[in-house]
N, C-alpha and C positions, 0 to 999 in steps of 0.2 A: 879512580875510586868514585862509589855510586856517592850522592850527596847526603842521600840517608844512612848511609853506613857509618859517616862520618857522624852525623849524630847519635848514632846509638851510646855512645860512652856518655854523653851527655845527658842524653835522657835516664839512662842507669842511674848516674849521680844525682838527678833531680828526685827521683823516686825514692832511692837509701834516702838520702837528706830530709823527705818527705813522711818517711813511714819508719825511722829507725826510733824505736821503745815508745811509741806514740800515747800511752799509758802513764805515762811519766809524771809530767804537768798535771798538778789537778783542776779540775772544771770550773773554767769559767762561771760566773753565774750564767750570762747570757748562752753560753754553749748548754748549760746545765738545764736551762727553760726547755730549750730546742730539743733536747735530748727528751726529755719526758713527753712531751708532742708526739716525738719520732716511736716513743714507745705504746703511745694508745694509741696510733696511727698502727702501728705494726703488731698491737696484740690484739685488738678491738677493727681493725680496717677504719678508725673512724678520724675525719679530719676536716677543719671549717678553718677556714681562712680569718684570720684576725687582725684588720688593720693597722688596730690600736698598738703601735711599740713591739709588731712583727713583721717578717719580712716574707714572701715567697715560698711557695711551698714546695718547689724542686729540691730544695735539701731533701727535706723528708722522705719523697718516691725514693729519693735515688741510695739512701740509708736499706732500705729494704731490700734489696736482692744482693746486697752484701751482709746484712743479718740472714737471707735465710742462706745464704751460702756456707757461713760461718755456725749453722746449727741455733739460732737465738732465734726465738718466736715471741717471747712477754720482754716486759720491761725490765722484770727482776733478771733475765738472761744478757742483757746487751749490755755491751761495754765499752769504755772508751775507743778502743782499737777500731773497733767496727764502724766508729761513726765518725773517726777520726779519720777514717781511710776515704772519705767522701771529700772532703778537700783535699788530699793528698794523691788524688788521683787526678782530681782535676784540674792542681796545681802540676802533676807532671805533663798531663795532656797540653796546658799550657805552652810549656817549654815547645813540644815538639809544633805545635801551632804558630807560634812566635817564626820560628824557623823556616815554616813553609813558608808564611805572611812576608816575609824579609829577603827570601830567596830571588826576589826580582833585582837587590843589589848584589848578588852575587852568592857562591856557596862559602867561601868566608866572613864579610860579614854578616851572614845568616846563621851561620855557626857560632860568631864573638854573638851576635842577641842572645841563642839560646842559651848560650852560657851563662852570659851575667844574668839572666832570668832564674835561671837552675839553680845559682848560690846565693841569690838576692838575701839579705837579712829577712827585708818586711814577706818578699814572696814563700819563702821558706816558712816562718813563723807562721802565717796566716793560711798555708797550707795545710797548717797541721792544728787546727781551730776550726771546730763545729759551727760553723759560722757562712753565710751567702756570699761573703766577698769573692773567695777564690771561683766559686762557679760565675760570678760573674765575669771574671776578669776571662774567665775560661770561654766563654759563649760568646764573648764580645770579640775573642784573637776568632774564633771559629767563623763567625760573621762576616769579618773584615775578609779572611781568609778564603769562604765560599763565593762573596763579592768582589773578589780581584779574581778569580779563577771565571768568574761568569762576564763580568768586562774583557776575562782574555779569549774567551772562548765560545759567548751567549749562547753556552748550552743552559736550557731551561732547569735542568736538574741542579746545577749549583744557583741558581736563583731562589728555589726551592728549599734547599741548605742551609742559605741565607735567611731565609722568611724562620724555618725552624729555630736557627742561632737566635735570632730576634726574638720570639716568644718564651725558648727557654731565657732568654734576657731575662724578659718582663718578669716570667714567672717565680725569677728568683729577687730582682730588688726590683722595686718603683722608682729607682733614680736613672732605669735603662734609660730613659726620653733624652739624658744629659749624655750621655756616649753616641747615641745615635745620632742627634744633631751636631756635633762635634767631626762625627765624622762626615756627614752630608758638606756643612760646611767647608771643610778642609778638603773636599773632593771639590767643590765648586770654584777654591782656591786654585786650585791646580793647574797650571798653564792647559791649555786647549781642551779642558777637560768638557765646558760648555758645548763647545762645536762639536764633539766628535758624539756627544750626547744624543745632539737634534739628529744625529744620522744614523742614529741606531735605529735598526727594523725592530718591530713588536715589541718597544718598551715600554707603553702601558699596559701589554697582555705580562709582562714578566714582573712589571712591577706589582700588579695584582695576584698573582702567582705569591709573589711575596708578603707580602701584607696578610691575603688569604693563608697562608701557611703560619705566618705569625700568631694571628688572631685566634686558628684554629686552636695551635699548642696554648697559648696561655689560657684559652677557656676553658680547654680541657681540664689542667692543672689547677686554676681557680675556682671552679663549680667541682672539685676532687671527685673527677672524671663522672660528671655528671651527677651526683650524691647530694651535692649541696650547690645548688642553682644560685642561691644568696652570695655566694663566693664572687660572682662575678659583679654585682653591685659593691660591694666592698674592695673589691680590686679596682672600682674607679674611685670610693671615696678614700682609698689610701693616697690619693693624690695630693688632698686637702692637706693631711696630715702631717704630710711629707715636708712640702709645703712648708707649714708650720713649726717642722723640726729642725728646717735647713734654715729658716729668716729667723726674726728677735726670738722665737720659743724654743732658742738651745739651749735654757736652761741649764748649767752645770757640766756643758760640753761645749763652751764659749773657748775657742783657740785665736790668739793673733792670726792675721793674715799671711805671716809667712812659714806657719807651723809645720805644714807637712815638707817644705823644702828642708826647714830646718832637719828634719827628721833624716837626710840624706846626706847631713854635714858631721861638724864633731858635737859630741853631748857628753857632758860628765854630770854626774850625779852620784854624792857619798862615796868620794875616790874611786869608781869605776867611769869608766868613759868606750863609749861607742862614735866608731871613726869610719865612713866607709873611704876618705882619703880619696887616693884616685878616682873612682867613679865619677864624683862630681866635676874633676877637671876634663872626665873625657866626653861630658855629656856636652860643656860647653865648647870645646873643641868642633864636636860634632854638630853642633848645632853654628857656629860660624861657618862649616863647609856648606850646611845645609841654606844659609844664608846666599851663599856665590852661587848656588845653582839653580838653574830654572827647571830642572829635569819632574817631571809631574811628580813623581811617587814620592821624589825627595823634598819636592812641595807641601804634599800632603802630610808628610811626618811631620813637617818643621808645624806647619797649622795645626795639625791635629794636636801634639803635644803642648803648644802654647796653649791651647783652648781648655785641652783637661788641667792644666795646671790655673790657670784664670776661674774655670769656673768652679771647680772642687776648692780653690784655697778662699773664693768670695764669699764662701758659705760661712755664718758665724759658728753653724754646728761641725764640730770636727773629733774627729775620733785617730786614731793611729793604722787601723785596718784599711779603712780607705786609702792610703800611702801606697798599697799593692797594686793600683790603678795607674801610679806615677809610672812602676818599673818598666812595662812592654815598652811605651814611646819612648823612656828614655834610653833604654836598652836599643831602639828602631834608628833613633840619634847617632848613636856610637857606631853602629852599624854602617851609618851614612860616611861617619868620619874615615872607618877603617877602608869602606867601598873605593873614597878618595885615596885613601895611602897606597891601595894596590894600582894604582893608578901613574903612580909617581917611580919615585924612583927606590932602589933597594935600602939607601938610610932612613927614609920616610917610612917604608915598609918595617924597617929592623925598630926602630924608635916604637911605632905603632903596637905592635907584637910584645915589645916589650912591655908598656904601659898596659897594653889587656892582659898581658900574664900577670902583671903585679894590682892590677886591680882586683883580679878573680880570685887573688889570693888574700886582698884583706880584705875582701868581703867573704868569704869563705872562711877565714879567721874570726870575723864579728857577730857571722851565723852559729859558729859553732860557741859563741858566750849567748847569743841572746833564746836561740832556741834549744840549747843542750843543757850548759852550765848553770845557767840563770834563767829557765821560762817562766817562773812568776816571782820572779823578785822587783820589786817596786821602782828600785833604781835601771832595771831595762824600757826602753823606752816603748817597747810595744806590748810589755805586758800590763794595759789599761785598767786600771782598778779591778786588780786580777785578783782570785782566791787566794787567801793564806795556804801555804801549807799544812796548817791544819787541819784544814776541811777533812782530810782525807782519816783523821782518828774518830771522827763523830759517828761512825758507823760499828767502828769495834765496840766504843762503848754504849751503843745502844742494843747489839747485840748480846753484850755481858749484863745489862742490864735487865731485859727481857727473861734471858736467859735464868735470873734470879725471882724475877717477878713477872711473870708470863700473863698474870690477870691486869697487869697494870699497864696505862699508856705511855707514849713518849708523849713530851708537851715541847712543841718550840712556840716560845712568846717573845715575839719580836718584831720591831717595823718592817724588817727586811729578812726574808731567811733563805735566798739562794745563795749557793747550790745544793743547801742541804736535801731537799726535795730528789734529786739526785743521788745521792749517796743512801738515801733512804730507800729508794726504791725494793720494793719488795715487803717494805713494811707497810705500806698505805692503811693496812687495816686498825692498826698498833699505833699508829703517827698521826697528831691532830697537830694545827698552826692556828697561831692567835697573835694578832697585831698588838693586841692589849692581854693584860692580865686577865684570864675568866675568874669567876668567884672559887671554883674549886682548880689551882694550881698543882695539887698534887699528882704526883705518875713515877713509873719507874727510872725515869730518865728526863729530868726539865731543866730544859737549854732556854736562857734569856738574854737579852740582848743587857751589855753593861747599863744603859738608860733606863732600863724597867727591873733590875733586879732586884731592888732593894722591896719593890711593889710584890712580886714572886714571893720575895724569902718571908715577908709579913703573913703570906698567906698560904705558904706550905704548913703543916700539921704535924706531919712525918718526919724522923730523921734524915740529914743530907749530908754526904759529903760535896763540899764545893769545890773547883777547879776553875781554872779560866783558858778560853782558847781563843784562836781567833777566826773571823769570818772573812776578811779581806784587810787591808791596812786600813788601821785608826775604826776598825770595826770589830769591838771587843764581845765574844757571848760569855756568861755565867752559866756555867753546867753545873747543876746538880744532881748527884747520884743517890737514888735511894740506899741507905744502911739498912739492911736484914735486921730486923727485930734481935734479940739475944734469947 
């Protein structure tokens, strides 16, 4: 049987897990912010890269063809499924790319790595999340796979493809140099790599082609395809801002050193537990096997995995979506263990197969919990500062208020309002946002943060019914619905 045929059911399962019922989970504030920016690009053709708390432009541009195919041309018509299909497709592609990358270890080890990525809880969860992280993983795997092909074939087309992937990586997130550096250092640590590199013909030409392809790709995206040249300067400025975010300026997102590794262990919150169980055991076994071997590809996997763990864990700034970068190298380490077992006795093969299948089962069970049953629950370790389920109720209230009082505005008075601008899309002409109470607070619907609700209440002249809705855990909004005069 051809190896790609074995991959088909794995990719099909990965695609289903990443695309099933995409609109069910409420929009996270970060997703909503990027969704509105995508809507502006879709509707008006405008995009300007902002290096402050925003990542690269590929995510927004990648959503356009999906929106067009689904008949969506405006922000108001855009929906969650269209947006989340972007990371879902990238996440599915990552499974195939990891298989391709791991084929040097053999078909069954490669299939094992792909299957583990296909059902991994963080990989599935963030492949259903409209943020850049999953795209960065896909482009990284694409770069590594293309570089591997170039190394074995010397075909310049592969080095150009690797450069394109590097440019797409950079156009996704400014953390790209971290992954590029880890890959290069790991290659230099592989036995015999430096000696073989020195004997390569046309090395300078090939590196120039790769760098050129990367720079052109990144320049096109950051300049908004030539319509916003200042984006090129901002693309450089983002490194300073990223360094501040990753260093001492990580206010509000500081986590202890082992935070990411703990996400792959046993965690319990409020009666719920998430445990990936056998997966860490297989990672450890694969690492021990890798330490005993001097095969270049195995040494590269070991060093690359160690560097990713070290570099990401060393930063004070930690958010759980970065855990997705650990999954492919962890899966490759497990593939190393499977490769070694395949060369041993039938007993070793049987034990490895049983443990691998058991790990896949536990991962799939946990994925069902984090991605489908409790995707926005504060006890879910991957639902980080997530919007409350209540956010889906605001749009219906706004529609009812405007139906009764079409001449009155909707007022949102709060220190924080995301993801409400997403849920109020199409109502921009009727909706205003204030960080502090204005002199006139009356409207068809007034939504105020709990902290500012008393001041807003004192400034209301009309009659209102009050209710309370959540925005996210610990952040409450007071909703004032204007009562029709008798």
